[in-house]
Steps between C-alpha positions, in 0.01 A plus 500: 500500500725275710399194298561689176852587615577143600375363169656755267832554678648153436403522133718809458821340625767434232468121508122519459522751217757303301323170564174651379662633184662163438170317543314734266779476244503119504122483466513740205770290332273197513155649448542839330612619161680800654834324503710818499331634814520163672872471426554848638317413822693176549830674425423788737408256777818297444715813511319609815565169677866520399520853637355381831769231516775762538467627855760778479266787420230377740749442780626855467153651520393277789829562683445876490150466642613258770782730611268795569463385861799335671465198731400602851786535748360380833765706680321821402424710806157605374364145531467516878139622490375272227173324588434297186682290244261485204558215256303512176388163366654378177288198417472145618268201521325349802547123507517247782731295276777763527702630795394849606814659359459321165152644461659840444617612157868587462432877535285439809773288658763768442273772638411302812862410575598866474207601717601249768861619485387853577239390756763313702696823543201707617349328807198731534387470137225281358502318168209606278451261208270621225332379185170312466580127544873586489470641850374169640772304321772736620360489854528122506856508369602766752370288787688195372816712487470577870316833514269534801139506374437795732740708292325426168209699360323394179345732243302278264258731318731669247528342155780715358756759606260793467253337738781394733606863544145598598438203729837525674446868572194403700705253704820692571350847526775754560753243626835483325565176313738317272366389163634173358436400141694397191767750395344543154158552658625748760488827297132449411415387853666802660310729265166336580561518875614862473175578320320381813701744713742241637881513501625144547865403523584290194650154552532340154538124464487242220762668280499355150828661394793395717876555469683219325763311697698425185549715189325408177701290262576650157184503294283370785297818526391453138359150558121463534368373833163416652542773763424795274130427452394492866707811571332684212154387613569622855614836369194544277275393788634788708476747212140401435417513871646848528313618190173358632549669837569835332193469279291436812655786695675272749845633407 
């Protein structure tokens, strides 16, 4: 079931869908007599890619999801008894040719930096890094960034967020903890952890939608950019992940 999800999920993202339609349409133009259908497929794919190039609608939807949980204020009085800072892995690659911090993906880097920021303000807490091989990569980066190895715990069995919630419950027990993950990923993560009977304190990181320092120039918001596609794919990834979890009774 896990393999099925990993294989099918990426094929349902907007870029994959439009690319598939474009490929089928082009092949039909060259090798099929159904020219009308092929032209429709190519046109639909082209319109879809153009739609992805305008990030306004996607930014609005992502921004609303990312704002559900505010950044963690380390001055909160209820953090005094926290025992764990849990950082969910966000991808990476193990390679001796790269520095430890460069082995992390951009989301993993942002999550780890936020986790360390919080850890430095809570002396008694430990840093729990989770996620298959991601946990090992994050552990190495955390050590390079000055975290005492004795304060780092690795969870390396879980392959996705659902499994992370179950594995982490076995490690933290009833202890209170802070959960660090990407802001867009946080609503689904909080729901999955709540399903396991846990009530973590949310500490979102890796915000995709950020306030602009300068106002848009006239007409600029109507110009296509390369940013819309990745934002749309991230949004659909979360929607599909949430749907899958609900179908499996995890949410």
